[in-house]
N, CA, C, O and the ligand as a Tripos MOL2 file, in Angstrom:
@<TRIPOS>MOLECULE
protein
  257   255    65     0     0
PROTEIN
NO_CHARGES

@<TRIPOS>ATOM
      1 N          -3.6040   16.7970    7.1100 N.3       1 MET1
      2 CA         -2.6510   15.8350    7.8400 C.3       1 MET1
      3 C          -2.5200   14.5120    6.9530 C.2       1 MET1
      4 O          -3.4960   13.7900    6.7530 O.2       1 MET1
      5 N          -1.4180   14.2760    6.5020 N.am      2 GLY2
      6 CA         -1.1200   13.0300    5.6330 C.3       2 GLY2
      7 C          -0.4260   11.8500    6.5490 C.2       2 GLY2
      8 O           0.2740   12.1110    7.5270 O.2       2 GLY2
      9 N          -0.6820   10.6760    6.1510 N.am      3 LEU3
     10 CA          0.0680    9.5720    6.6830 C.3       3 LEU3
     11 C           1.4660    9.5640    6.1560 C.2       3 LEU3
     12 O           1.6830   10.0320    5.0390 O.2       3 LEU3
     13 N           2.4820    9.0370    6.9210 N.am      4 ILE4
     14 CA          3.7940    8.7950    6.4070 C.3       4 ILE4
     15 C           3.8680    7.5010    5.9510 C.2       4 ILE4
     16 O           3.6480    6.5670    6.7220 O.2       4 ILE4
     17 N           4.1850    7.3020    4.6470 N.am      5 TYR5
     18 CA          4.2380    5.9180    3.9480 C.3       5 TYR5
     19 C           5.7040    5.7250    3.8130 C.2       5 TYR5
     20 O           6.3960    6.6210    3.3310 O.2       5 TYR5
     21 N           6.2180    4.5850    4.2190 N.am      6 GLU6
     22 CA          7.6640    4.1490    4.1210 C.3       6 GLU6
     23 C           7.5860    2.7460    3.4850 C.2       6 GLU6
     24 O           6.5770    2.0420    3.5270 O.2       6 GLU6
     25 N           8.7430    2.4090    2.8960 N.am      7 VAL7
     26 CA          9.0870    1.1720    2.2710 C.3       7 VAL7
     27 C           8.9220    0.0590    3.5880 C.2       7 VAL7
     28 O           9.3920    0.2970    4.7010 O.2       7 VAL7
     29 N           8.2620   -1.0390    3.2880 N.am      8 GLY8
     30 CA          8.2570   -1.9090    4.3630 C.3       8 GLY8
     31 C           6.8190   -1.9500    5.0640 C.2       8 GLY8
     32 O           6.3760   -2.9600    5.6100 O.2       8 GLY8
     33 N           6.1500   -0.7340    4.9810 N.am      9 ASP9
     34 CA          4.7540   -0.6440    5.6590 C.3       9 ASP9
     35 C           3.7450   -1.4740    4.8490 C.2       9 ASP9
     36 O           3.8940   -1.7900    3.6690 O.2       9 ASP9
     37 N           2.6960   -1.7880    5.6320 N.am     10 VAL10
     38 CA          1.5250   -2.5230    4.8560 C.3      10 VAL10
     39 C           0.2640   -1.4810    4.8820 C.2      10 VAL10
     40 O          -0.1680   -1.0190    5.9380 O.2      10 VAL10
     41 N          -0.1870   -1.2180    3.8070 N.am     11 VAL11
     42 CA         -1.1940   -0.5330    3.6270 C.3      11 VAL11
     43 C          -2.5380   -1.3000    3.2910 C.2      11 VAL11
     44 O          -2.5630   -2.1820    2.4330 O.2      11 VAL11
     45 N          -3.5470   -0.9520    3.9450 N.am     12 THR12
     46 CA         -5.0180   -1.6540    3.7270 C.3      12 THR12
     47 C          -5.7710   -0.6600    2.9900 C.2      12 THR12
     48 O          -6.0040    0.4480    3.4740 O.2      12 THR12
     49 N          -6.1840   -1.0340    1.7680 N.am     13 LEU13
     50 CA         -7.0370   -0.1220    0.9310 C.3      13 LEU13
     51 C          -8.5010   -0.3790    1.0960 C.2      13 LEU13
     52 O          -8.9080   -1.3430    1.7450 O.2      13 LEU13
     53 N          -9.2400    0.4210    0.5530 N.am     14 LYS14
     54 CA        -10.7020    0.2350    0.7450 C.3      14 LYS14
     55 C         -11.1970   -0.8650   -0.2040 C.2      14 LYS14
     56 O         -12.0060   -1.6960    0.2080 O.2      14 LYS14
     57 N         -10.7830   -0.8920   -1.3300 N.am     15 LYS15
     58 CA        -11.2410   -1.9450   -2.3210 C.3      15 LYS15
     59 C         -10.2420   -3.2040   -2.4230 C.2      15 LYS15
     60 O          -9.0350   -3.0960   -2.6370 O.2      15 LYS15
     61 N         -10.8010   -4.1810   -2.2730 N.am     16 ALA16
     62 CA        -10.0950   -5.5790   -2.4210 C.3      16 ALA16
     63 C          -9.5370   -5.8120   -3.8190 C.2      16 ALA16
     64 O         -10.1180   -5.4160   -4.8300 O.2      16 ALA16
     65 N          -8.3290   -6.5040   -3.8260 N.am     17 HIS17
     66 CA         -7.7900   -7.0100   -5.0990 C.3      17 HIS17
     67 C          -8.7340   -8.1760   -5.5010 C.2      17 HIS17
     68 O          -9.4670   -8.7450   -4.6920 O.2      17 HIS17
     69 N          -8.6550   -8.4680   -6.7680 N.am     18 PRO18
     70 CA         -9.4380   -9.7330   -7.1140 C.3      18 PRO18
     71 C          -9.2150  -10.9350   -6.3210 C.2      18 PRO18
     72 O         -10.0780  -11.7940   -6.1440 O.2      18 PRO18
     73 N          -7.8980  -10.9740   -5.7960 N.am     19 CYS19
     74 CA         -7.6950  -12.2900   -5.0450 C.3      19 CYS19
     75 C          -8.3360  -12.3400   -3.5670 C.2      19 CYS19
     76 O          -8.3010  -13.3340   -2.8430 O.2      19 CYS19
     77 N          -8.9300  -11.0990   -3.2380 N.am     20 GLY20
     78 CA         -9.5900  -10.9980   -1.9290 C.3      20 GLY20
     79 C          -9.0570  -10.2060   -0.9210 C.2      20 GLY20
     80 O          -9.7500   -9.7640   -0.0050 O.2      20 GLY20
     81 N          -7.4460   -9.9270   -1.0750 N.am     21 SER21
     82 CA         -6.8130   -9.2850   -0.1350 C.3      21 SER21
     83 C          -6.9280   -7.8840   -0.2860 C.2      21 SER21
     84 O          -6.9880   -7.4000   -1.4170 O.2      21 SER21
     85 N          -6.9720   -7.0780    0.8760 N.am     22 LYS22
     86 CA         -6.8830   -5.5940    0.7170 C.3      22 LYS22
     87 C          -5.6170   -5.0660    1.2960 C.2      22 LYS22
     88 O          -5.4640   -3.8520    1.4300 O.2      22 LYS22
     89 N          -4.6630   -5.9610    1.6600 N.am     23 GLU23
     90 CA         -3.4240   -5.5000    2.2140 C.3      23 GLU23
     91 C          -2.2280   -5.6080    1.1870 C.2      23 GLU23
     92 O          -1.9920   -6.5810    0.4710 O.2      23 GLU23
     93 N          -1.5010   -4.3910    1.2520 N.am     24 TRP24
     94 CA         -0.3620   -4.2780    0.1150 C.3      24 TRP24
     95 C           0.8110   -3.8070    0.9150 C.2      24 TRP24
     96 O           0.7760   -2.8540    1.6940 O.2      24 TRP24
     97 N           1.9730   -4.6420    0.6290 N.am     25 GLU25
     98 CA          3.2970   -4.0930    1.1060 C.3      25 GLU25
     99 C           3.7170   -2.9950    0.2640 C.2      25 GLU25
    100 O           3.5260   -3.0520   -0.9510 O.2      25 GLU25
    101 N           4.2760   -1.9950    0.8120 N.am     26 ILE26
    102 CA          4.9420   -0.7890    0.1530 C.3      26 ILE26
    103 C           6.2810   -1.2230   -0.3000 C.2      26 ILE26
    104 O           7.0750   -1.5700    0.5750 O.2      26 ILE26
    105 N           6.6650   -1.2550   -1.5970 N.am     27 LEU27
    106 CA          8.0690   -1.5680   -2.0510 C.3      27 LEU27
    107 C           8.7570   -0.4150   -2.3470 C.2      27 LEU27
    108 O           9.9640   -0.3620   -2.1130 O.2      27 LEU27
    109 N           8.1220    0.5880   -2.8630 N.am     28 ARG28
    110 CA          8.6750    1.9470   -3.2580 C.3      28 ARG28
    111 C           7.6790    3.0900   -3.0820 C.2      28 ARG28
    112 O           6.4930    3.0210   -3.4060 O.2      28 ARG28
    113 N           8.2440    4.0890   -2.5680 N.am     29 VAL29
    114 CA          7.4580    5.3790   -2.4660 C.3      29 VAL29
    115 C           7.9390    6.4370   -3.3160 C.2      29 VAL29
    116 O           9.0860    6.3760   -3.7590 O.2      29 VAL29
    117 N           7.1600    7.4240   -3.5940 N.am     30 GLY30
    118 CA          7.3350    8.6020   -4.4300 C.3      30 GLY30
    119 C           6.1910    9.1360   -5.1110 C.2      30 GLY30
    120 O           5.0890    8.8710   -4.6300 O.2      30 GLY30
    121 N           6.2620    9.8870   -6.2160 N.am     31 ALA31
    122 CA          4.9320   10.2150   -6.7800 C.3      31 ALA31
    123 C           4.0370    9.0540   -7.1340 C.2      31 ALA31
    124 O           2.8160    9.1190   -6.9900 O.2      31 ALA31
    125 N           4.6770    7.9650   -7.6110 N.am     32 ASP32
    126 CA          3.9560    6.5820   -7.7560 C.3      32 ASP32
    127 C           4.6340    5.7280   -6.7370 C.2      32 ASP32
    128 O           5.8230    5.8100   -6.4300 O.2      32 ASP32
    129 N           3.8020    4.9450   -6.2710 N.am     33 PHE33
    130 CA          4.1270    3.8480   -5.3170 C.3      33 PHE33
    131 C           4.2040    2.4060   -6.0800 C.2      33 PHE33
    132 O           3.4630    2.1620   -7.0320 O.2      33 PHE33
    133 N           5.0450    1.5850   -5.6460 N.am     34 ARG34
    134 CA          4.9700    0.2030   -6.0690 C.3      34 ARG34
    135 C           4.4730   -0.5960   -4.8290 C.2      34 ARG34
    136 O           5.0320   -0.5040   -3.7360 O.2      34 ARG34
    137 N           3.4260   -1.3600   -5.0560 N.am     35 LEU35
    138 CA          2.6900   -2.1140   -3.9930 C.3      35 LEU35
    139 C           2.8110   -3.5720   -4.5110 C.2      35 LEU35
    140 O           2.8370   -3.8990   -5.6970 O.2      35 LEU35
    141 N           2.8790   -4.3790   -3.4550 N.am     36 LYS36
    142 CA          2.8310   -5.8360   -3.7120 C.3      36 LYS36
    143 C           1.6860   -6.3190   -2.8770 C.2      36 LYS36
    144 O           1.6700   -6.0020   -1.6880 O.2      36 LYS36
    145 N           0.7300   -7.0500   -3.3780 N.am     37 CYS37
    146 CA         -0.3290   -7.7150   -2.9280 C.3      37 CYS37
    147 C           0.0530   -8.7390   -1.7660 C.2      37 CYS37
    148 O           0.8830   -9.6200   -1.9900 O.2      37 CYS37
    149 N          -0.5160   -8.6230   -0.6190 N.am     38 MET38
    150 CA         -0.1070   -9.5820    0.3950 C.3      38 MET38
    151 C          -0.7550  -10.9070    0.1870 C.2      38 MET38
    152 O          -0.3460  -11.9100    0.7720 O.2      38 MET38
    153 N          -1.8590  -10.9230   -0.7210 N.am     39 GLY39
    154 CA         -2.6850  -12.1080   -0.9690 C.3      39 GLY39
    155 C          -1.9620  -12.9630   -1.9410 C.2      39 GLY39
    156 O          -1.6800  -14.1330   -1.6790 O.2      39 GLY39
    157 N          -1.6530  -12.3720   -3.0910 N.am     40 CYS40
    158 CA         -1.0790  -13.1190   -4.2340 C.3      40 CYS40
    159 C           0.2010  -12.8030   -4.7120 C.2      40 CYS40
    160 O           0.7500  -13.5210   -5.5480 O.2      40 CYS40
    161 N           0.7950  -11.6620   -4.1990 N.am     41 GLY41
    162 CA          2.1940  -11.3430   -4.6920 C.3      41 GLY41
    163 C           2.1670  -10.3120   -5.9060 C.2      41 GLY41
    164 O           3.1700   -9.6910   -6.2570 O.2      41 GLY41
    165 N           1.0520  -10.2040   -6.4480 N.am     42 HIS42
    166 CA          1.0660   -9.3390   -7.6390 C.3      42 HIS42
    167 C           1.4190   -7.9350   -7.2920 C.2      42 HIS42
    168 O           0.9720   -7.3800   -6.2890 O.2      42 HIS42
    169 N           2.3100   -7.3170   -8.2220 N.am     43 GLN43
    170 CA          2.7750   -5.9280   -8.0310 C.3      43 GLN43
    171 C           2.2000   -4.9270   -8.9590 C.2      43 GLN43
    172 O           1.9620   -5.1560  -10.1450 O.2      43 GLN43
    173 N           1.9900   -3.7960   -8.3450 N.am     44 ILE44
    174 CA          1.2760   -2.7650   -9.1240 C.3      44 ILE44
    175 C           2.0440   -1.4380   -8.8960 C.2      44 ILE44
    176 O           2.6720   -1.2790   -7.8490 O.2      44 ILE44
    177 N           2.0060   -0.4550   -9.8840 N.am     45 MET45
    178 CA          2.4460    0.9460   -9.6670 C.3      45 MET45
    179 C           1.1810    1.6570   -9.5760 C.2      45 MET45
    180 O           0.2910    1.4270  -10.3950 O.2      45 MET45
    181 N           1.0210    2.5830   -8.5510 N.am     46 VAL46
    182 CA         -0.0730    3.4070   -8.4970 C.3      46 VAL46
    183 C           0.3150    4.7360   -7.9420 C.2      46 VAL46
    184 O           1.2730    4.8580   -7.1800 O.2      46 VAL46
    185 N          -0.4900    5.8050   -8.3570 N.am     47 ALA47
    186 CA         -0.1820    7.2430   -7.9840 C.3      47 ALA47
    187 C          -0.3690    7.3670   -6.4900 C.2      47 ALA47
    188 O          -1.2760    6.8010   -5.8800 O.2      47 ALA47
    189 N           0.6090    8.1970   -5.8990 N.am     48 ARG48
    190 CA          0.4850    8.4250   -4.5230 C.3      48 ARG48
    191 C          -0.8650    8.9120   -4.1180 C.2      48 ARG48
    192 O          -1.4170    8.4630   -3.1130 O.2      48 ARG48
    193 N          -1.4050    9.8130   -4.8730 N.am     49 LYS49
    194 CA         -2.6300   10.4100   -4.4480 C.3      49 LYS49
    195 C          -3.9010    9.3730   -4.4120 C.2      49 LYS49
    196 O          -4.8630    9.4810   -3.6510 O.2      49 LYS49
    197 N          -3.7110    8.3730   -5.3650 N.am     50 LEU50
    198 CA         -4.7680    7.2840   -5.3010 C.3      50 LEU50
    199 C          -4.5110    6.3760   -4.0330 C.2      50 LEU50
    200 O          -5.4600    5.8680   -3.4350 O.2      50 LEU50
    201 N          -3.3090    6.2040   -3.6720 N.am     51 VAL51
    202 CA         -3.1120    5.4300   -2.3670 C.3      51 VAL51
    203 C          -3.5800    6.0630   -1.1570 C.2      51 VAL51
    204 O          -4.1480    5.4680   -0.2410 O.2      51 VAL51
    205 N          -3.2840    7.4450   -1.1960 N.am     52 GLU52
    206 CA         -3.9470    8.2350   -0.0210 C.3      52 GLU52
    207 C          -5.3770    8.3250    0.0850 C.2      52 GLU52
    208 O          -5.9780    8.2880    1.1590 O.2      52 GLU52
    209 N          -5.9310    8.4480   -1.0830 N.am     53 LYS53
    210 CA         -7.3660    8.4820   -1.2890 C.3      53 LYS53
    211 C          -8.1490    7.1220   -0.8240 C.2      53 LYS53
    212 O          -9.2860    7.0930   -0.3530 O.2      53 LYS53
    213 N          -7.3880    6.1260   -1.0340 N.am     54 ASN54
    214 CA         -7.9560    4.7220   -0.8260 C.3      54 ASN54
    215 C          -7.5090    4.0580    0.5020 C.2      54 ASN54
    216 O          -7.9630    2.9590    0.8210 O.2      54 ASN54
    217 N          -6.7070    4.6600    1.1990 N.am     55 THR55
    218 CA         -6.0650    4.0900    2.3030 C.3      55 THR55
    219 C          -7.2480    3.8920    3.5190 C.2      55 THR55
    220 O          -7.9690    4.8120    3.9060 O.2      55 THR55
    221 N          -7.2880    2.6230    3.9870 N.am     56 ARG56
    222 CA         -8.2120    2.4790    5.1950 C.3      56 ARG56
    223 C          -7.2010    2.4350    6.4620 C.2      56 ARG56
    224 O          -7.5520    2.9560    7.5200 O.2      56 ARG56
    225 N          -6.0330    1.8510    6.3430 N.am     57 ASP57
    226 CA         -5.2060    1.4990    7.4340 C.3      57 ASP57
    227 C          -3.8430    1.5570    7.0430 C.2      57 ASP57
    228 O          -3.5790    1.2700    5.8750 O.2      57 ASP57
    229 N          -2.8460    1.9090    7.8950 N.am     58 LEU58
    230 CA         -1.4550    1.7250    7.6140 C.3      58 LEU58
    231 C          -0.7890    1.0530    8.6400 C.2      58 LEU58
    232 O          -0.8040    1.6220    9.7310 O.2      58 LEU58
    233 N          -0.2160   -0.0030    8.5620 N.am     59 LYS59
    234 CA          0.6140   -0.6710    9.5390 C.3      59 LYS59
    235 C           2.1390   -0.3800    9.3490 C.2      59 LYS59
    236 O           2.7470   -0.7510    8.3450 O.2      59 LYS59
    237 N           2.6850    0.2700   10.3200 N.am     60 LYS60
    238 CA          4.0280    0.5800   10.1630 C.3      60 LYS60
    239 C           4.9620   -0.6870   10.3260 C.2      60 LYS60
    240 O           4.7490   -1.5380   11.1890 O.2      60 LYS60
    241 N           6.0190   -0.7460    9.4270 N.am     61 ASN61
    242 CA          7.0440   -1.7540    9.7450 C.3      61 ASN61
    243 C           7.7290   -1.4410   10.9510 C.2      61 ASN61
    244 O           8.1430   -0.3040   11.1770 O.2      61 ASN61
    245 N           7.8700   -2.4020   11.7430 N.am     62 GLU62
    246 CA          8.6510   -2.1910   13.0760 C.3      62 GLU62
    247 C           9.9930   -1.7460   12.8310 C.2      62 GLU62
    248 O          10.5080   -1.0620   13.7150 O.2      62 GLU62
    249 N          10.6930   -2.0190   11.7440 N.am     63 LYS63
    250 CA         12.0230   -1.7500   11.5740 C.3      63 LYS63
    251 C          12.2320   -0.1350   11.1670 C.2      63 LYS63
    252 O          13.3090    0.4580   11.2170 O.2      63 LYS63
    253 N          10.9800    0.4200   10.7640 N.am     64 ASN64
    254 CA         10.9550    1.8230   10.2840 C.3      64 ASN64
    255 C          11.0420    2.7160   11.4310 C.2      64 ASN64
    256 O          11.0390    3.9360   11.2650 O.2      64 ASN64
    257 ZN         -3.8310  -10.0630   -4.8290 Zn       65 ZN65
@<TRIPOS>BOND
     1     1     2 1
     2     2     3 1
     3     3     4 2
     4     3     5 am
     5     5     6 1
     6     6     7 1
     7     7     8 2
     8     7     9 am
     9     9    10 1
    10    10    11 1
    11    11    12 2
    12    11    13 am
    13    13    14 1
    14    14    15 1
    15    15    16 2
    16    15    17 am
    17    17    18 1
    18    18    19 1
    19    19    20 2
    20    19    21 am
    21    21    22 1
    22    22    23 1
    23    23    24 2
    24    23    25 am
    25    25    26 1
    26    26    27 1
    27    27    28 2
    28    27    29 am
    29    29    30 1
    30    30    31 1
    31    31    32 2
    32    31    33 am
    33    33    34 1
    34    34    35 1
    35    35    36 2
    36    35    37 am
    37    37    38 1
    38    38    39 1
    39    39    40 2
    40    39    41 am
    41    41    42 1
    42    42    43 1
    43    43    44 2
    44    43    45 am
    45    45    46 1
    46    46    47 1
    47    47    48 2
    48    47    49 am
    49    49    50 1
    50    50    51 1
    51    51    52 2
    52    51    53 am
    53    53    54 1
    54    54    55 1
    55    55    56 2
    56    55    57 am
    57    57    58 1
    58    58    59 1
    59    59    60 2
    60    59    61 am
    61    61    62 1
    62    62    63 1
    63    63    64 2
    64    63    65 am
    65    65    66 1
    66    66    67 1
    67    67    68 2
    68    67    69 am
    69    69    70 1
    70    70    71 1
    71    71    72 2
    72    71    73 am
    73    73    74 1
    74    74    75 1
    75    75    76 2
    76    75    77 am
    77    77    78 1
    78    78    79 1
    79    79    80 2
    80    79    81 am
    81    81    82 1
    82    82    83 1
    83    83    84 2
    84    83    85 am
    85    85    86 1
    86    86    87 1
    87    87    88 2
    88    87    89 am
    89    89    90 1
    90    90    91 1
    91    91    92 2
    92    91    93 am
    93    93    94 1
    94    94    95 1
    95    95    96 2
    96    95    97 am
    97    97    98 1
    98    98    99 1
    99    99   100 2
   100    99   101 am
   101   101   102 1
   102   102   103 1
   103   103   104 2
   104   103   105 am
   105   105   106 1
   106   106   107 1
   107   107   108 2
   108   107   109 am
   109   109   110 1
   110   110   111 1
   111   111   112 2
   112   111   113 am
   113   113   114 1
   114   114   115 1
   115   115   116 2
   116   115   117 am
   117   117   118 1
   118   118   119 1
   119   119   120 2
   120   119   121 am
   121   121   122 1
   122   122   123 1
   123   123   124 2
   124   123   125 am
   125   125   126 1
   126   126   127 1
   127   127   128 2
   128   127   129 am
   129   129   130 1
   130   130   131 1
   131   131   132 2
   132   131   133 am
   133   133   134 1
   134   134   135 1
   135   135   136 2
   136   135   137 am
   137   137   138 1
   138   138   139 1
   139   139   140 2
   140   139   141 am
   141   141   142 1
   142   142   143 1
   143   143   144 2
   144   143   145 am
   145   145   146 1
   146   146   147 1
   147   147   148 2
   148   147   149 am
   149   149   150 1
   150   150   151 1
   151   151   152 2
   152   151   153 am
   153   153   154 1
   154   154   155 1
   155   155   156 2
   156   155   157 am
   157   157   158 1
   158   158   159 1
   159   159   160 2
   160   159   161 am
   161   161   162 1
   162   162   163 1
   163   163   164 2
   164   163   165 am
   165   165   166 1
   166   166   167 1
   167   167   168 2
   168   167   169 am
   169   169   170 1
   170   170   171 1
   171   171   172 2
   172   171   173 am
   173   173   174 1
   174   174   175 1
   175   175   176 2
   176   175   177 am
   177   177   178 1
   178   178   179 1
   179   179   180 2
   180   179   181 am
   181   181   182 1
   182   182   183 1
   183   183   184 2
   184   183   185 am
   185   185   186 1
   186   186   187 1
   187   187   188 2
   188   187   189 am
   189   189   190 1
   190   190   191 1
   191   191   192 2
   192   191   193 am
   193   193   194 1
   194   194   195 1
   195   195   196 2
   196   195   197 am
   197   197   198 1
   198   198   199 1
   199   199   200 2
   200   199   201 am
   201   201   202 1
   202   202   203 1
   203   203   204 2
   204   203   205 am
   205   205   206 1
   206   206   207 1
   207   207   208 2
   208   207   209 am
   209   209   210 1
   210   210   211 1
   211   211   212 2
   212   211   213 am
   213   213   214 1
   214   214   215 1
   215   215   216 2
   216   215   217 am
   217   217   218 1
   218   218   219 1
   219   219   220 2
   220   219   221 am
   221   221   222 1
   222   222   223 1
   223   223   224 2
   224   223   225 am
   225   225   226 1
   226   226   227 1
   227   227   228 2
   228   227   229 am
   229   229   230 1
   230   230   231 1
   231   231   232 2
   232   231   233 am
   233   233   234 1
   234   234   235 1
   235   235   236 2
   236   235   237 am
   237   237   238 1
   238   238   239 1
   239   239   240 2
   240   239   241 am
   241   241   242 1
   242   242   243 1
   243   243   244 2
   244   243   245 am
   245   245   246 1
   246   246   247 1
   247   247   248 2
   248   247   249 am
   249   249   250 1
   250   250   251 1
   251   251   252 2
   252   251   253 am
   253   253   254 1
   254   254   255 1
   255   255   256 2
@<TRIPOS>SUBSTRUCTURE
     1 MET1         2 RESIDUE 1 A MET
     2 GLY2         6 RESIDUE 1 A GLY
     3 LEU3        10 RESIDUE 1 A LEU
     4 ILE4        14 RESIDUE 1 A ILE
     5 TYR5        18 RESIDUE 1 A TYR
     6 GLU6        22 RESIDUE 1 A GLU
     7 VAL7        26 RESIDUE 1 A VAL
     8 GLY8        30 RESIDUE 1 A GLY
     9 ASP9        34 RESIDUE 1 A ASP
    10 VAL10       38 RESIDUE 1 A VAL
    11 VAL11       42 RESIDUE 1 A VAL
    12 THR12       46 RESIDUE 1 A THR
    13 LEU13       50 RESIDUE 1 A LEU
    14 LYS14       54 RESIDUE 1 A LYS
    15 LYS15       58 RESIDUE 1 A LYS
    16 ALA16       62 RESIDUE 1 A ALA
    17 HIS17       66 RESIDUE 1 A HIS
    18 PRO18       70 RESIDUE 1 A PRO
    19 CYS19       74 RESIDUE 1 A CYS
    20 GLY20       78 RESIDUE 1 A GLY
    21 SER21       82 RESIDUE 1 A SER
    22 LYS22       86 RESIDUE 1 A LYS
    23 GLU23       90 RESIDUE 1 A GLU
    24 TRP24       94 RESIDUE 1 A TRP
    25 GLU25       98 RESIDUE 1 A GLU
    26 ILE26      102 RESIDUE 1 A ILE
    27 LEU27      106 RESIDUE 1 A LEU
    28 ARG28      110 RESIDUE 1 A ARG
    29 VAL29      114 RESIDUE 1 A VAL
    30 GLY30      118 RESIDUE 1 A GLY
    31 ALA31      122 RESIDUE 1 A ALA
    32 ASP32      126 RESIDUE 1 A ASP
    33 PHE33      130 RESIDUE 1 A PHE
    34 ARG34      134 RESIDUE 1 A ARG
    35 LEU35      138 RESIDUE 1 A LEU
    36 LYS36      142 RESIDUE 1 A LYS
    37 CYS37      146 RESIDUE 1 A CYS
    38 MET38      150 RESIDUE 1 A MET
    39 GLY39      154 RESIDUE 1 A GLY
    40 CYS40      158 RESIDUE 1 A CYS
    41 GLY41      162 RESIDUE 1 A GLY
    42 HIS42      166 RESIDUE 1 A HIS
    43 GLN43      170 RESIDUE 1 A GLN
    44 ILE44      174 RESIDUE 1 A ILE
    45 MET45      178 RESIDUE 1 A MET
    46 VAL46      182 RESIDUE 1 A VAL
    47 ALA47      186 RESIDUE 1 A ALA
    48 ARG48      190 RESIDUE 1 A ARG
    49 LYS49      194 RESIDUE 1 A LYS
    50 LEU50      198 RESIDUE 1 A LEU
    51 VAL51      202 RESIDUE 1 A VAL
    52 GLU52      206 RESIDUE 1 A GLU
    53 LYS53      210 RESIDUE 1 A LYS
    54 ASN54      214 RESIDUE 1 A ASN
    55 THR55      218 RESIDUE 1 A THR
    56 ARG56      222 RESIDUE 1 A ARG
    57 ASP57      226 RESIDUE 1 A ASP
    58 LEU58      230 RESIDUE 1 A LEU
    59 LYS59      234 RESIDUE 1 A LYS
    60 LYS60      238 RESIDUE 1 A LYS
    61 ASN61      242 RESIDUE 1 A ASN
    62 GLU62      246 RESIDUE 1 A GLU
    63 LYS63      250 RESIDUE 1 A LYS
    64 ASN64      254 RESIDUE 1 A ASN
    65 ZN65       257 GROUP 0 **** ****
């Protein structure tokens, strides 16, 4: 069973970004996701499988 990731959701990962935040806003979904750190605004591209493997929590955007 997989989580449904959508643009605007906030995913909490198991490992913290160097800035200390574990929460990332999803900017783009696909084979690779674009994530924006909620702590410092840094953006990364990361493979969907890595996101799935490292997800601790997923907060759905109320607009989705
Ligand atoms: Zn950060």
